[in-house]
C-alpha positions as CSV (number, residue, x, y, z in Angstrom):
1,M,-131.3,-11.7,-42.4
2,R,-132.9,-15.1,-42.3
3,S,-130.0,-16.7,-40.2
4,P,-126.6,-15.3,-39.4
5,M,-123.3,-16.6,-41.0
6,K,-121.5,-19.1,-38.7
7,Q,-117.7,-19.4,-38.7
8,G,-116.5,-22.0,-41.3
9,D,-119.6,-20.8,-43.8
10,L,-117.1,-18.7,-45.7
11,D,-113.6,-19.5,-44.4
12,G,-111.6,-22.5,-45.3
13,L,-109.7,-23.2,-42.1
14,C,-110.8,-26.7,-41.3
15,G,-107.2,-27.8,-42.0
16,L,-105.8,-25.6,-39.5
17,Y,-108.4,-26.5,-36.6
18,A,-107.7,-30.4,-37.6
19,L,-104.2,-29.8,-37.0
20,V,-104.7,-27.6,-33.6
21,N,-107.1,-30.7,-32.3
22,A,-104.5,-33.4,-33.1
23,A,-101.7,-31.2,-31.0
24,S,-104.2,-30.6,-28.3
25,Y,-105.3,-34.4,-28.0
26,L,-101.7,-35.7,-28.2
27,S,-100.3,-33.1,-25.8
28,I,-102.9,-34.6,-23.1
29,K,-101.7,-38.3,-24.1
30,A,-98.2,-37.2,-23.4
31,G,-99.1,-35.7,-20.0
32,R,-98.2,-31.8,-21.1
33,P,-101.7,-30.2,-22.1
34,L,-101.4,-27.4,-24.4
35,R,-102.8,-24.2,-22.7
36,G,-105.1,-21.8,-24.6
37,K,-102.6,-19.5,-25.3
38,E,-100.1,-22.0,-26.9
39,R,-103.2,-23.3,-29.2
40,L,-103.7,-19.8,-30.6
41,E,-100.0,-19.7,-31.1
42,L,-99.8,-22.8,-32.9
43,F,-102.8,-21.7,-35.0
44,Q,-100.9,-18.8,-35.8
45,R,-97.6,-20.1,-36.5
46,M,-99.1,-22.6,-38.8
47,A,-101.1,-20.2,-41.1
48,L,-98.1,-17.9,-41.5
49,R,-96.0,-21.0,-42.4
50,L,-98.2,-21.9,-45.0
51,Y,-98.8,-18.4,-46.1
52,N,-94.9,-18.1,-46.8
53,C,-95.0,-21.4,-48.6
54,L,-97.6,-20.4,-50.8
55,E,-95.8,-17.3,-51.6
56,Q,-92.7,-19.2,-52.5
57,R,-94.6,-21.5,-54.9
58,R,-96.1,-18.2,-56.1
59,S,-93.1,-16.4,-56.9
60,R,-91.8,-19.8,-59.0
61,R,-94.7,-19.3,-61.2
62,R,-93.8,-17.7,-65.0
63,D,-96.3,-15.3,-64.1
64,P,-96.9,-14.7,-60.6
65,D,-99.3,-11.9,-60.8
66,S,-101.9,-14.1,-62.5
67,A,-101.8,-16.7,-60.0
68,T,-104.4,-17.1,-57.1
69,P,-103.0,-14.8,-54.3
70,S,-101.4,-16.6,-51.4
71,I,-104.1,-15.3,-48.8
72,A,-106.9,-17.3,-50.7
73,F,-106.3,-20.3,-48.4
74,L,-108.5,-18.4,-45.7
75,W,-111.4,-18.8,-47.9
76,E,-110.6,-21.6,-50.6
77,G,-109.2,-24.0,-47.9
78,T,-106.1,-26.2,-47.8
79,S,-105.0,-29.3,-50.1
80,V,-103.1,-32.1,-49.1
81,R,-100.1,-30.6,-50.8
82,D,-100.6,-27.9,-48.1
83,L,-100.2,-30.4,-45.0
84,P,-96.6,-31.0,-44.9
85,P,-95.3,-27.4,-44.1
86,M,-98.0,-27.1,-41.2
87,L,-97.1,-30.6,-40.1
88,D,-93.5,-29.5,-39.9
89,E,-94.6,-26.4,-37.8
90,L,-96.8,-28.5,-35.7
91,R,-93.9,-30.8,-35.0
92,G,-91.3,-28.4,-34.0
93,F,-93.8,-26.2,-32.1
94,L,-94.8,-29.4,-29.7
95,L,-91.0,-30.3,-29.3
96,E,-90.1,-26.4,-28.4
97,K,-92.9,-25.8,-26.2
98,A,-93.7,-29.3,-24.4
99,E,-90.6,-31.6,-25.3
100,I,-93.1,-33.7,-27.2
101,R,-91.8,-35.6,-30.3
102,I,-94.2,-36.5,-33.1
103,E,-94.0,-39.1,-35.8
104,R,-96.0,-38.8,-38.8
105,S,-96.9,-41.0,-41.7
106,Q,-98.9,-41.9,-44.6
107,P,-100.4,-45.4,-43.4
108,L,-102.4,-46.0,-46.7
109,L,-99.9,-45.0,-49.4
110,G,-97.3,-47.5,-51.0
111,N,-98.2,-51.2,-50.8
112,N,-100.9,-50.4,-48.2
113,R,-102.6,-48.7,-50.6
114,P,-106.4,-49.7,-50.2
115,Q,-108.6,-50.9,-53.2
116,S,-111.9,-51.0,-51.5
117,L,-113.4,-49.1,-48.6
118,E,-113.1,-52.2,-46.4
119,Q,-109.2,-52.1,-47.0
120,F,-109.1,-48.5,-46.4
121,W,-111.2,-48.7,-43.0
122,R,-109.5,-51.6,-41.6
123,R,-106.0,-50.7,-42.3
124,L,-106.6,-46.9,-40.9
125,R,-108.3,-48.6,-38.0
126,E,-105.3,-51.1,-37.5
127,S,-103.1,-48.0,-37.4
128,L,-104.6,-45.9,-35.0
129,D,-105.2,-49.1,-32.8
130,H,-101.4,-49.6,-32.9
131,G,-100.8,-46.4,-31.3
132,R,-103.0,-47.5,-28.3
133,G,-104.6,-44.0,-27.9
134,K,-101.8,-42.2,-28.7
135,S,-102.3,-41.4,-32.3
136,V,-104.6,-39.5,-34.3
137,A,-105.3,-39.5,-38.1
138,I,-105.9,-36.3,-40.2
139,V,-108.4,-37.4,-42.8
140,G,-109.6,-35.4,-45.6
141,Y,-113.0,-36.3,-47.7
142,T,-114.7,-34.6,-50.2
143,W,-118.6,-34.3,-51.3
144,H,-120.6,-32.4,-54.2
145,S,-122.5,-29.3,-53.1
146,D,-124.3,-26.8,-55.4
147,G,-122.6,-28.5,-58.3
148,G,-119.4,-28.3,-57.0
149,E,-116.8,-30.2,-55.0
150,E,-116.6,-29.3,-51.2
151,G,-113.9,-30.6,-48.9
152,H,-113.3,-31.0,-45.2
153,W,-110.2,-31.9,-42.8
154,T,-111.1,-33.5,-39.9
155,C,-108.9,-35.2,-36.7
156,V,-109.8,-39.0,-36.0
157,K,-109.0,-40.2,-32.5
158,A,-110.4,-43.5,-32.8
159,M,-112.6,-46.1,-35.1
160,T,-114.9,-48.6,-34.8
161,E,-116.2,-51.2,-37.3
162,R,-119.3,-48.4,-38.3
163,R,-117.7,-45.0,-37.5
164,M,-114.9,-42.7,-37.1
165,I,-114.8,-40.7,-33.9
166,R,-113.4,-37.3,-34.4
167,L,-112.5,-34.2,-32.8
168,D,-114.0,-31.8,-35.3
169,S,-114.1,-28.0,-35.8
170,V,-117.8,-28.5,-36.8
171,K,-120.9,-30.5,-35.1
172,G,-120.8,-33.8,-35.3
173,K,-118.6,-36.2,-33.2
174,F,-118.8,-39.4,-35.7
175,L,-118.2,-40.1,-39.6
176,L,-120.5,-43.0,-40.2
177,R,-118.8,-45.8,-42.5
178,S,-122.2,-46.2,-44.1
179,R,-122.1,-42.7,-45.4
180,V,-118.6,-42.8,-46.9
181,T,-117.0,-44.5,-50.2
182,V,-113.6,-44.5,-51.8
183,R,-115.3,-44.5,-55.7
184,G,-117.7,-42.3,-57.1
185,P,-119.9,-40.7,-54.4
186,T,-123.5,-41.3,-54.6
187,R,-126.6,-40.0,-52.8
188,R,-126.5,-43.0,-50.3
189,H,-122.6,-42.2,-49.8
190,P,-121.9,-38.9,-50.3
191,Y,-118.7,-38.4,-48.7
192,K,-115.4,-39.6,-50.7
193,L,-112.3,-40.7,-49.0
194,A,-109.0,-40.9,-50.4
195,P,-105.6,-42.8,-49.5
196,H,-103.3,-39.9,-50.1
197,D,-105.8,-37.5,-47.9
198,V,-104.6,-39.4,-44.7
199,Y,-101.8,-38.5,-42.2
200,L,-101.1,-40.4,-39.0
201,L,-99.6,-38.7,-36.2
202,G,-98.5,-40.2,-32.9
203,L,-96.3,-39.8,-29.9
204,E,-92.7,-41.1,-30.3
205,G,-91.9,-44.1,-28.2
């Protein structure tokens, strides 16, 4: 074997890690940092919440046996449709364990939907700046690999004119503006952002 497999090579758990990183960051900002065991418990509870939600969806299909098994999120990853149940679990967990109340929103939808990368970048940056260091964004992006589309969820704690500053489960602290697009990906701009793949989480008050 030329090189050993790394965590993330075969699994699709970046969404769960992004949410745990978000919860950890916000708990520190609230002055009640989560301990290691609490982060593990949150990870487990969100995974179980998502699995149960996927099982319910599967049972409502006309032919449940032909549907993708619910456990497939472990290797196929999670979509934006899968985030709400995990976000509900995250908010309930922080309230239960640390009395931390979290607000959530999708700041780039509705009348605020961007039509260009410049608008996307500016509006998301303004949303984060409004939180004064006490908010994060869960951001999804996609790229093409081996003829197919790959995706990743990351936790963004701040933005500058040129980069997103991330708390990420893989290597790389920054996502550069020069490498992203909101239109069709190209070799120069391989990473595609979408307004509906953005959630803002912040401390209440």
